[in-house]
N, C-alpha and C positions, 0 to 999 in steps of 0.2 A: 485610928479614927479616919473617918473621910475628909479629904480635903477637898472641898466644894470650888475652893479658887483655882486650884492646880487642875481641876478637873475641866472646868469652863476654859481655861487658858489652853489645854489641850485640845479642846472642842474648837475653838477659836483659831489655833495654829492650823489645823487639819480642814478648817472651813466647813465644820459639820454642824447641821441645825440639830435643835433639840429633836425634831421630828425624825432626823436622821439617825441619831445616836439611840433614840428608843427603838426604831426599827431594827437595827444592829443588835441591839441587846435583846430583842424579842420580848419587849415590853410594851404596855400603852403608855400614852402621852400622860395619863392622871398618874399612873405607878411611878413613871419616870420622874415628874415633879415632885412626889411625895419622896423619892428617895435622895433628890437633890437637896429638899429642905431638910433632909435628915428625920422624917416620920416612920421611915423605914430604911432597910439595908439591901443593898445590892445583892443577888445572889451570886454565888461561884459562877454559875453558867453564865450570867450577865457580864460580870468582870473577864470572864475569859472570852466571850465574845467580842468585848469592845477591844480588849488587848491585842487579839487576833487580826482584828481588821485594821486596826490602827498602828500596830507593829511596836507595841510600847514595850520599852526593855523592862526586866525585872525591878530594877532601880525605880523607874517610873510608875510601874505597877503598886509597889510597895508604898512610895511617897503618896501617890494619890488615893489608893483605897486603904491603908492601913496605918498612915503615919509614919514618920521619920523615926520612931524608936526602934523597929524591927532591925535586926541585923541581917545581912546579906550573904548567903553561903557563898564561899569561893570554889 
């Protein structure tokens, strides 16, 4: 399950605006806000672009986009 609070915290930590994140992910502002509200889901490509641009670790990716119930392989 997508964690909006962690996502917004990461955006703030990296000093990224919603417009910048939408551009990084390759989606429109309307689409981005629908995804933040939970009306639709981020695609794999959007998640990949955000993680690559921001240098997210595997753990951060899982916590933000999939919830904390997933196990991380070693």
